[in-house]
Steps between C-alpha positions, in 0.01 A plus 500: 500500500251786448603865472243758616496836319251783469549551128621248245579638152520230237726622218791744502444667163394864473160445663631305797796729553282808467265368766791437733661836430174690559445312825853590611429868428147524633495239782855400598385284790270296278776471240722332760234235537490443126672229297538481123521162320681449168493163323826576314792727600616841389626583250261279306382500141166669426349534152386859447545795267656683791342841440497730806238765418496833692257362763779276617720805573213655701411195712859415579589867541232523771685220679832690473631266228648578162447228233774646284746338741424186303695456173264626231451661163282807457262470208483861392181465291226238464367457144136381471472372142265323266680362199799718571315829538357666806609730780771520758456601861660515838250525779679746729852626543794470265465130411223246420610238753793309645578151379646250747567128526257361749759277667692815593200716587335238719828422671543869578147523640553191718823651632315814600246284683779326692639845586184567700546183704217307339599138448489337155505119503629380166470151354167474682213385281140508618333161475161559656289745699218437745301717735497413869288727717653844469824395326618371165723193521749494212689180432828557316796303378690620809247475772164633617403862555192618689409858402224735610501645146642377167583716198492308177765666286587175330401587145272358233555133593531558876353264754345787700315646202374160393382427851261794519435599135541187295556578130279810474583785264662533161837338448740675263795340322850623449798381287844663527845477348823696531657604171790722383392851401417541127782677307275791399138609507245768560534473877800622696695241707370647825131505402222246559242375255150368546366360168130416467497375137353157569180608677301433177628138512371459854807584709348689787819687576825603343868430429748682719864578447694656793865600530698298747858441610571143611842426647650795316338416163247728330188295427132531421232338710238398241169327570134466429209561740152358442247611763208273407269753670239434226431129548290451194749648258702225324873519429588433137828308527730432791666762721836331441458535122427870531808548714707303250371724216599809696846363567540419128413864423797596717732247346503258791414127501282376781706180501801709609314648800406374842117520501322537831136547588253508784138593577395818679192528721324827410312742717122500490257700710325161567813340644499363852788667678456391861360242739509485881861542608623505139580780254618487141758737346692534175434262215302282736253784518530589131734682261415776252277361217601762243876470498556207735699735722544343843784664691344833596159347584683243715665778696166681534325183619772469766414843637124412510565161656721649773238760589226232516723291730571795728131588519398139561747449784408836658131400504573130576290414195688307232201405285611761237141547384571842338840422340364405157275810497788722618728373225242561231436852640867597527687705243671179393168321465352785296802492267466123455131533423575760232765267353253212498244712312765619251625145445153365422436793260832498315564124491138409443461721191707321241415696187817653350315828435432541872862418588629754250262756644622445853874481444544729198230765528421528870860550614433791741221305663717188535786706661251670734338171602835337572630795700190580702295180525741205465803621695528758773265326747772521768568872443763688306863395535790733511672502157802271489785523254738235376771600750291429809561125529812295538378271229387773265819663395668179378181387328458832328857489377449154356179601323676802352763286330460454127 
């Protein structure tokens, strides 16, 4: 049996859901001829730091949605440190960012998609794609779909991305553990830390430590991100060993933690983002090279993909020749290009003197760059306080406990 649809969105993470939600807002009739495929089922596990930067508030706010409905913790400040010293910042408003569990955030987004009437088919894994005339035929574990347009929002390892883009672009690595909060330290329980101390050893990234509440327990989400944006720069030692050293500094044994990891496909201005009848969005198109931040770009890609679909159907031209160019020229694309430049500069210059200069002596410049050139591509959010979300008040209370 073959199901005919106008738009088939592969993946129901932030990029896929954003595409569906923007279609529902901007072209309701087209949205009703749209189907979303999900290989698993919500709520499902997703490895991620879970930071919702202010751009998330803006994109979802423009859709009439409030992400603070999701249980979360508000990180009041973000510390950008090199060897324990640096600066602290919060891009806009009264906090640095929200921290969520992706299983809860993605489930909430998928529920909002269902509220619009767009169907999500779970437990449906894509097995192959082929082009037939003016359609894409998608074979799945639960039947065949024939779509006039396909949005590949299926992530780094997704079938759609591999079909049109192969393995192009840099591939970052991420390792993550959940640990109890340290008994005391220089950082408040509701603050986040980005530590860049291992750049001289070839780690093209940082350690992060975010406040979280998991099933009523105050925890820290701790991990290491290695961008690999500078291919020729070697890594002295293993990423796992550096993470283990960091845990030891905090009095935690790696053997007592559940270690998880995965690759991240990074944005590049040379990336192929479309083919006839196919668009890429989210991690399939490329995440932020500087910080590995993927949620807000995924939501932004969804907006751009939806507008490309609407334009293509209006003109009866689904070749999507201008989509890649439009993404690169968008405010999101410009932000990602700046992050790529900054990543190559900061991670490619491994001399400790340079790192001390950046993080210790150029603090006003770092704060300005983060506020004006890294984040804020979606506009300025309305300030939110801890009391705005159902999940915030309980989380704040837990973090305030001694």
